[in-house]
Each structure stands twice: as C-alpha cells, then as structure tokens.
N, C-alpha and C positions, 0 to 999 in steps of 0.2 A: 653500587658503583656503575657509572656510566664511562665508557671508553669508546673512542672512534672506531668504527668498523675496520678502518685501514689496518689498525694494529691487532685487532681481535679476529679479523676473517681473512685479511689479504696480505700478511706479513710475507716478505720475500717473493712476491708474485713478480715475474719478469715481463708479463705483457698485460695491458690494460683490459683486453677482452677475457682474460683468464679468471674464472669464477671461483678459484680455490686458491687458498692461502694458509698460512699458519697463524697461530693465536700466540702472541708473545707471552700472555699470562700463563697459559698451559705449559707452553716451553720453559718458562722460569720456574714453575712448580716442578717440572719434571727434572730440570737441572739441580734444584735443591735437593730432590730425593736422591738423584745420581750422586751427588757430592756429600750426601750425609749431613746437610745443613739442620741444625736443631730446630725444633718446634718454636712457633710463637711464644708459648709460656716459657720454654726454657730460656729464650732471649730476654723475656721479661725478668726472669731471676737473675740472669748475668747482669742486667742493668740496674738491679737493685729496686725494682718496682714492686708494688704491693702484689702479692700472690693472688691468683683466682681460687677462691675457695668454693664458690657456689655460683649458681646461675645469676643471682642479684649482682655479685662482684663483676661477673662477665658483662652484664648488660650496661653496667656504669661506665665502662671503658670503651664500649663499642658505639658505632653511630646508631642511630635510631632505626630499628627494624633489622639490624644485622645479627643479633643473637639468635632469633628463631632461624633465619636463613642458615646460618653457620652450622647450628646444631641439628639441622635436617641432613646436612652433608657429612658432618663429622660426629663420631661416636660421642666425643666430649672435648672440651676447650683444650685439653693436653695434646690432641692429635691435629690441630690446626697448623698448617704450614706457615712459616715466618711472613712471606709475601702476602698471603691472604689475610692473616690477622693485622698485619702492619697497614694494609690497605683499608680495612674497616674499623681501625682504632679512631677515636675521636682525635681531632687534632688539638694540640697545644694551642692556648690563645694567641700567641706571637708567632706561630709556625704554620707550615704547610703540611706538616707531618705530626703523628702522634708521638708520645713519649718514648715507645720502643725504638722506632726509626730515627729519632733525634738522637738518642744514645748511640745508636750504630753508627751514624754519620759522624758524630762527635769522636767517637773512637777511632774511626778510620783517619779523620783529620789528624788526631794526636799521634797515631802510629806512623803516619806518613811523614810528619814533621820530625819525629824521633829517629827515623830511619835515614833522614836526608843529613849526611855527614857535613854538608856545606850550608845548612840552614843558618841564617844569620845570627841567631841569638844563642848559640850553643857555646859552651865555655871556650876560651881561648882563640875564638874567631876574630872578634873584634874588643876593643877596649871599651870602658863604660862610656867615655865621651862620644866615641864612634857610633855606640849603640844608641845613645841619646839622639844624635843626629838622624840616624836611620828611622828611628821611630816616630819622629814627628813629621816625616814625609807622609803625605796622602796620596791617594790615587788622583786627586785633583792636580796636585803637583806634577805627577807623571804625565798627565793629559797636557798640562801647559807647557811642559818643556819638550813633549815628543809629538805634538800634533801640529800640523800645518795651519797657520793663520788662526790659532786660537789666543785671543787676548783676554777673554773673559770666561770664568768657570765658577760653578756652585761648589761649596766646600763638600757637600754630601753628593757626590757625583751619580749615585744610583737613584736619587730622588728627582722628580720631574722639576726643573728650575723654574722659580718665579723671579722676575725681574729684581726683587729686592735680594734674592740669594745670591745673584751674581757678583763676583768679586774679580778684580784685574788681577791677571797672573802675577803681576809685579807686587801685589799686595802682601804685607805681612801675615794676613789672614790665610793666606795659602804658603805656608813657610817653604823656604829652600833649604837644601842641605849645605852645610858649612863644610867644604872639603879640607879646610886646613886641619882638622883633626886626623887627616891621613899623611900630612906631611912627613912624620917620622917613618912611615913605610916607604915613602918615595926616597927619602934620604938614605935609608939603609940599603935600598935597591941600587942606588947610584954608587955607593961605596963598594 
C-alpha cells in the first residue's frame, strides 16, 4: 500500500519546517485497540463472508503480496486489525473497497437512515402519491432548480457529460415534482 507522506509522516504538523508529525494509520490502529474494535476476521464473520480457514483462503482475498507481509507482522489472520485487513483486501469489481469495508459502509448507511425519524420514506411521513413524486426527483433536477444560470444538465450528474447527454432543465427527461399531491396538507393547515 502506498500513501502520501503528508498523512503518514507529517499529520498535525503546524509549521512547514517541522520534520516530525503523526501517522494517521498508526493512530487509527491504536484507536481501534483503545475502543476494542474487533479484528478483521471478526468483521468478516459479522458480514457473512467466507471464513478464513487456511493460508490459501487468506491469499485469495488479499491483494498480491499482502499475505506474506501480513503474516510476518501478525501471528495469524485472526490477529489482524480491521483497518489493516480492509486496506489489503482485494477490491470488489465495481467498488473502491473490498467486501468487508463495503459491508461496514452499507451497514452504517442503513443504521443512519433508520435512526433518522424524519427520513422521507418512513411510515406515516408521506402518502404513496407524495412518495412517488419524491422518488422521481433526481440530483439533476435539484441542480436545475437551485443553480444560477443552469439551463442544461445531464441526467447522471456524477458522470462527465458529453453533448449528447445534456438535457434542457425543462425537459421531461429531468422530471419535476408535482406539488399538487401536498394540497391536502396545505388545506388542513389553513383550517
């Protein structure tokens, strides 16, 4: 693994001439130990991933060359810290992280959503018609409605647009929300 020296040698330095700083990865490993974060293999179990039975299994899930390096530092794969194991794990085909970190990120998003009592699709927040209107709105629509002098936008806003991808903000391809579905709420407030 290669990381910039700024975060591995000079973290929290206050002056450019200072030749000493902290290492974010060492600091994070220590934090994990201080807080009793389970090992990499424990998180694999939690995520329902295939258990590591032998060195061959271990080498199949790690990036090339990582197995030997890790087993020189740790007694066995059950001792590896979560951060270390996750950083050396092979990435999923469509992701920038491996299956263990993907599981953890997914779990955190789910827990955050469930814990938000104002999240829009919880029961009794909106009716089915209102939810349908909310769900059809995209980030492209948000940009069209809230940006200065934006007349055209691509439907997939996170992709680099090509001329053919650009749509007029007034186009039905970038749907608008129909606020008529909220009229009964306004009527009940007025009464």
